[in-house]
C-alpha positions as CSV (number, residue, x, y, z in Angstrom):
1,M,-35.1,-95.1,-11.9
2,A,-37.8,-93.1,-13.6
3,G,-37.2,-90.2,-11.3
4,R,-38.4,-91.9,-8.1
5,A,-36.3,-93.3,-5.4
6,P,-37.0,-95.7,-2.5
7,E,-37.1,-92.7,-0.2
8,D,-40.2,-91.5,-2.1
9,L,-42.1,-94.8,-1.4
10,F,-41.0,-95.0,2.2
11,D,-41.2,-91.3,3.1
12,G,-41.9,-91.2,6.8
13,F,-41.2,-94.9,7.2
14,P,-37.5,-95.2,8.0
15,A,-37.7,-98.9,9.1
16,G,-39.2,-99.8,5.7
17,L,-36.6,-97.8,3.9
18,A,-33.8,-99.5,5.8
19,V,-35.3,-102.9,4.8
20,C,-35.6,-101.8,1.2
21,R,-31.9,-100.6,1.2
22,A,-30.8,-103.9,2.8
23,V,-32.6,-105.8,0.0
24,E,-31.0,-103.6,-2.6
25,Q,-27.5,-104.1,-1.1
26,A,-28.1,-107.9,-1.0
27,V,-29.2,-107.9,-4.7
28,S,-26.1,-105.8,-5.7
29,T,-23.8,-108.5,-4.4
30,I,-25.5,-111.2,-6.5
31,G,-25.2,-109.3,-10.0
32,D,-26.5,-106.7,-12.3
33,A,-30.2,-105.9,-11.8
34,S,-32.4,-102.9,-12.5
35,M,-34.3,-101.3,-9.8
36,A,-37.6,-99.5,-10.6
37,V,-39.6,-97.4,-8.0
38,T,-43.3,-96.9,-8.5
39,K,-46.0,-95.6,-6.3
40,S,-46.6,-99.0,-4.8
41,Q,-43.3,-100.9,-4.8
42,V,-39.5,-101.1,-5.5
43,A,-39.0,-103.8,-8.1
44,F,-35.7,-105.6,-8.9
45,R,-35.4,-107.1,-12.4
46,R,-33.3,-108.9,-14.8
47,R,-35.2,-110.2,-17.9
48,R,-38.1,-110.5,-15.5
49,G,-38.9,-109.2,-12.0
50,F,-37.7,-111.4,-9.2
51,A,-38.0,-109.3,-6.0
52,Y,-40.3,-106.6,-4.9
53,V,-40.4,-104.5,-1.7
54,W,-43.5,-102.7,-0.7
55,R,-45.2,-101.1,2.3
56,P,-48.3,-103.1,3.4
57,G,-49.6,-100.0,5.3
58,Q,-50.5,-98.5,2.0
59,Y,-53.2,-101.2,1.5
60,V,-54.2,-102.7,4.8
61,D,-54.0,-101.8,8.4
62,S,-50.5,-103.1,9.2
63,D,-47.5,-102.2,11.5
64,V,-45.1,-104.3,9.4
65,P,-42.7,-101.8,7.8
66,A,-42.0,-103.7,4.6
67,V,-42.9,-106.9,2.7
68,L,-40.3,-108.6,0.4
69,S,-42.0,-110.6,-2.3
70,I,-39.7,-113.1,-4.0
71,A,-40.6,-114.8,-7.3
72,L,-39.3,-118.3,-7.4
73,P,-39.8,-121.1,-10.0
74,H,-41.2,-123.5,-7.3
75,E,-42.8,-123.3,-3.9
76,V,-40.5,-123.0,-0.9
77,T,-41.9,-124.0,2.5
78,S,-40.8,-121.9,5.4
79,D,-42.5,-120.4,8.5
80,R,-41.0,-117.1,7.6
81,F,-43.4,-116.6,4.7
82,K,-46.6,-114.9,5.5
83,E,-48.1,-116.2,2.3
84,V,-47.1,-118.1,-0.9
85,A,-49.2,-117.4,-4.0
86,H,-49.0,-119.2,-7.4
87,P,-50.0,-116.5,-9.8
88,A,-48.5,-118.1,-13.0
89,R,-47.6,-121.5,-14.2
90,H,-43.9,-121.2,-13.3
91,V,-44.0,-118.6,-10.7
92,W,-44.6,-118.9,-6.9
93,M,-44.6,-115.6,-5.2
94,H,-43.3,-115.8,-1.6
95,H,-44.2,-112.9,0.7
96,L,-42.1,-112.2,3.6
97,E,-42.8,-109.6,6.3
98,L,-39.7,-107.9,7.5
99,R,-39.5,-105.6,10.5
100,D,-35.9,-104.6,10.3
101,A,-33.0,-104.7,7.9
102,A,-31.2,-107.4,9.9
103,Q,-33.9,-109.8,8.8
104,V,-32.4,-109.7,5.2
105,D,-30.1,-112.5,6.4
106,D,-28.2,-115.5,4.8
107,Q,-31.5,-117.4,4.2
108,V,-33.2,-114.4,2.5
109,R,-30.0,-113.8,0.4
110,A,-30.2,-117.4,-0.7
111,W,-33.7,-117.0,-1.8
112,L,-32.8,-113.7,-3.7
113,R,-29.9,-115.5,-5.5
114,E,-32.3,-118.2,-6.7
115,A,-34.9,-115.7,-7.8
116,Y,-32.1,-113.7,-9.6
117,A,-30.9,-116.8,-11.4
118,A,-34.4,-117.8,-12.5
119,A,-35.1,-114.2,-13.8
120,G,-32.6,-114.8,-16.5
């Protein structure tokens, strides 16, 4: 984990940390993935990254404790996504604002499973 933990990124932001830990727990039930914590995000990877948790308040004025960005091989339409970007030919990045850990529900876990499978 390169010496950093999610607690470092979410220091002083317990709701964001709870969301991050809920995502970590959900990923752990899917299969083996690495977790890397940087100054800006917590990344979950297989051969490629597939899920990223970050704190929007680092970049813009926001009261949202955490955003989960999920990399999928196609666009998913859902009112839950704040934004969907298409940064690469085979990647659609789906940004989901999460206010508490309970929002990491069955639907989010299904998207994480699909992203995990696509990340090889």
